[in-house]
N, C-alpha and C positions, 0 to 999 in steps of 0.2 A: 349777799353782800352785807346783810345785817342792817342796823339802823344808821342814822346820820353819823358821818365822821367829821372830825375836825381837821382842816387842812391849813397849812401855812402856804400861801400862794401869792403870786403876783397877779393882780388884776390889771391888765394892760388896757387902758382906755384910749379913746381917739385923741391923737396929738394935734396941735396946731399945724397948719400947712408948712410953716417954716421948718419944723422939726422933721417933717417927712421928706422935704425936698432933697436932702443930701443922699437919700437912699434910693432914688428913682432914676431909671434909665434916661428919661427925657431931660432931667436936670443936668446931665453930663453932655448935653448937646446932641444926643442920638434920637432921631425921630423915626418912628416906625410907621410906614404907610404914607398915604396922601391926605387922609381926612384929619380934621382937627379934633382934639379931645375937648371934653367939657371943662367946666370951671375947676373941678377937683381931679380930673382925669381918673374917675372912679365910678363904680357902679351906682353910687349915690348921686351922680349927675342926672340919673333918671328921676324925674319929680316924684316925691313921696317915698322913695326907697330909703330904708335904714339898714345899717349893718352893726352887729354887736359881737364882741368877743368875750370869752372867759378863758383865761390862760392858767393852766395848772403846772407850775414849775417848782417841784418840791424835791429836796434832798438831792441825791446823786443819780436817781433812776426814773423819776416821773417827769416826763416832757410831753404834755398833751393838752387838749383843750376842746373848746366848742366855739363855732362861729354860726351866727344866725343872720339870715337875710330876710327882711320883711318887705314885700312888694308894695304894701300900703299900710297906713297907720290904723285902719279900722279893724273891724271884726272880719278876718279873712274867711272864716267859715260862712258867715252870713253874706259876704260880698266876695265870692270866689273870683279867681282871675283865670283867663285862658292860659293853658300851659301845655307843654310837650316835653318828652324826654327822649333823647337819642342815645343809643348804646353804641359807642365806638368799639369797645372791647369789654365783654361782660364778666370779667374776672373781678367781681365786686359784690357788695352787700347793700346796694341801694334799696331802701325801703319805700314803699308807696308807688312803685313804678306802674303796676298793672291798672290801677284805677285812673291814674293820670292818662295812660294810654287809651283806656276805654272811654272815659268821659271828657277828656280834653280840658280839665281844669285843675287848679290847685286850691286847697282849702286850709292850709296851715302855712306858717313861716317855713322857710327852707333851713334845715339844720345840717351842719357839717361837723364831723367828729372823727374819732378813730374807729377802726373796724369792729372791735369787740364792745364798743359803747353804743352801737346802733340801737339795740333793744331798749336800753335805759333811756335813750333820747326819744324814741318812739313813745315810751310810756309817759315821759315828761310832757310831750306834745299833746298826748291825749288828755292829761290832766289840765294842761294850760287851756286847751280848747273848751273842755267841758265847764271850766270855771268862768269863762267869759260871759258877760251880760248877754242876754238874748239866747243863750245856748242851753237853757234848762231842759229842753226836750230832745236834745241831740242824743242819738243812740249809736252813731258810727262816726269815726274820725279816721281820715287817711293822711297820716303824717308822712311827710317826705323828708327822709334823712339819708344823706350821703356820707361816704367815709373814704379814708385811705389808711393804710396800715403803717403806723409809726413805731412798730415793735423793735426796730434796731436801736433807737435812742430812748424809747419809752418802755417802762414795765407794763406792756399792754395786757399781760395776763392778770395783773393786779386789778384791772377794771376799776380804776380810781375815779372815773367820772360818775357823778351821781345826779339825780334829777335836779337838784338845786342848782348845779352848775349850768345845766341847759337853760333853766329859767333865768339865771343871771345873764346869760348871753343875750337873751331876748330883752331883758330889762335894760341892758347896757346899750342896746341898739340906738344909733343916732344917725342923722343925716350928716353931710359935710365930708371932710377928709376921712379916709379909712386907714387904720394902722395896718402895715404889711409885714411880711417876714415871719419871725418867730413869735407868732401870736395866735391865740385861739386854736382852731383846728390845724393850723400849720406849725404849731410849736415843735413837733418832733418829726417833721417830714424831710425828705431828701429828694433832690431834683438834679438829674444828670451827674450824680455822684457828689454834688455839693449841697449845702444847706438850702432847702427850698422853704416853702411856707405859703402864706396867703399873699396873693397879688391881685391887683385890680387895674382897670383902665376903662376908658370910654371914648366914644366917637359921636360927634354931632353932625348930622347930614346937612348939606346946604339947603336953603329954603326951597329951591326949585325941586329938590328931591323929598320935600315934606318937612324938613327941619327936625326930624325925629332924633332922639338920643338912644344909643345902644350902650349899655354898661355891662361889663364882664367882671366877675370875681372868680378866682381859681384857688384851689388847694392842691399844690404841686407836690407829687411824690412819685415821679416816674423817671424814665431814662431814655437814652438814645444817643445821638451825636450832636451835642449842643451847637446851635447856630445863633448868632446875634446879628440882626440886620443883614443877614445873608453871609456873614463871615463865619468860616468853619472854626469856631473857637475851640470846640471840644477836641477836634483833630490836632490843632496847633498846641493845645495844652497837654496832649498825650493821654487824653481820657479814652481814646479809642485807637487801636491799631489794627491788628488782624483779629483781635477778639476784645471784648469789653474788659476794661480794667476795674470795673465795678458792676454790680448787678443792675441791669436796666429795668428790672421788674419794679412794680409799685402801682400807683394809680394816679389819676388826675380827675378831680371834680371841677367842672366848669358850669357856672351859673350865668346865664345871659338874660338880662332884663331890658325891655324897651317900652317906650310910651307909644310906639306905633300900634295902631289898631289891627291886631293880627288874630286869626283863628288858630286853633291847635294844629291844623294841617301845615300852615305856613310857619308856625313856630317850630315845628319839627324840621322843616326845610332850613330854617335859620340855625337851629341847633347843630345840624350836620356841618355847617360851615365853621363852627368852632373847632372841629377836628382838623380843618385845614390850617387854622391858626396854630394849633399844637404842632402840626407837622412842620410849619415854618420855623419853629424853634429847634427842630431836629428830633422831636419826639417820634417814636416808632410804634406806640401801642403794642408793647411786647406781650408775649404769652401770658405773663403773670400780672398784667396791668389792667385795672378796672377803669376805663375811660368813659365817663358819662357826662352828658350835657343836659342841664335843665333850662328850658327857655320859657319865659313868661312875658305876657303883655300886661302892662300896668295901666293901660288906657282906661280912664274912668268909665267911658261910654261902653266898654266891653265887659264890664264886671257882670257876674252871673249871680243873681239873687238866689239864696237858698230856697226861698218860697216866693211864689208869684201867683197872682190871680189869673194871669194869662198863660195859655199853653204855648204861646209863640214867643220865642226869644229873638228880639230885633236888636242887632248890634252892627255898627259899621265895620267893614272888613276891607283892608287894603287889597287892591288887585294884585294878581300874580306879577303883572308887568312892572309893578312898583317895588318889587322885592330886591332887585339887584344891588342898589346902594346899601341896603340893610345887610346883605350878605357880606359886602366888602367891609362894612363897619364892624361886623362880628369877627371876621378874620383878623383884622388889624388889632382890635381891642383884646382879643384872646392872646395873640402873639405877645403884645406888650404887657399884658397882665402876668403872663408866665415869666417873662424876663424881669418884671418888677419884683416878683417873689424872690428871684435869685439875687437881685441887687440889694434887696432889703434883708436877706438871710444873714444871720450871724453865726459864727463858729460855735458849735454846741457839743458839750460832753454829756453823755447820758448813761443809760443802762450798761452795766459791766464795763464802764470806762470807755465805751465806744465814742469816738470823736468824729464829727463831720465838719470839715472846713467850710468856711464861707467861700463863695466864688471869688477868685483873685481879681477883683475889679480893676486894679491898676494895670495888670497885664492885659486884661480884656480891652480896656479903654485904649491902650497903646496899639493893639491890633486893629481896633475900629478906626483910630486916627490914621494909621498907616494905610488902611483900605479906603480912606476918604469918606467914612460914614459919620464923622463928627462935624457938625456945621459951624463950630467955633473953636 
């Protein structure tokens, strides 16, 4: 790829809540599920979590970017967090899977980007980790990088993402409201034949169930027969009849974070439920779809020190019997996050003049109103 390149791009930062409101499903009076969302209805409702984007939107053919998710603001390598990864359908290029599976922890921020930029993102994360204070003696880094293929709208073969962009996504990470739609790793993605992108949502459990928060962020680039709040929107819009009118292949990256004290085994169980949330939107995990869920516990008491004087790791762990409310929260938040990505998606023209329309929200809302799904 050569040396550093100069890009004219739009860096999309986090907008105030009022600017986000008009693009979200819930702001139209549609409520998914029975549990309540957190303050921002975003993955950042989980205490300490930050999200950052770098959006590369250049000329008529570059539509891509990077999204970072930080489980806490400290040195994640020195204070690892319990983690698990569930593979719904493995047609993808998720880096770092086997070590998370083997050891049950995460030691870097989670990075999302496009398929052919995974290696450059891994390299950037290695450099980022090695350069952190206290990491002078580190000799191995397991970067976790997920992807979807944005090659219909984006000149993916040009491999325009460079290490600097990945580091910018981390540098841009903040708490609070999260920009959705055509941003970061979602800039060039397609969902159910419409413009997809980044979406997020959260759920807060009642106090009697622990009061824990579950936050989900998705990068949507997959297909199926779209359903919104149980209404067969895709069928009514003619996006599916006897055969698909668009390619249902693609991928969906789902990141589930919670402040509940969970070990890797129960995090994997939690991750599996995100696939149920995907299915509630009409997703089918098609042959060519890489559908992955990364689940992490951010509970401070569960952090795993890189070095310790004791051979015994003592951490609180939620009992199996307490998991059901978290399962429900994950399903609901995943479903709503996916739908938020569609509601925030904007019509995009990209590589070779390819055009993907935004979801026709007016028509969809009329269907939902007719079905009694809008509460105002």
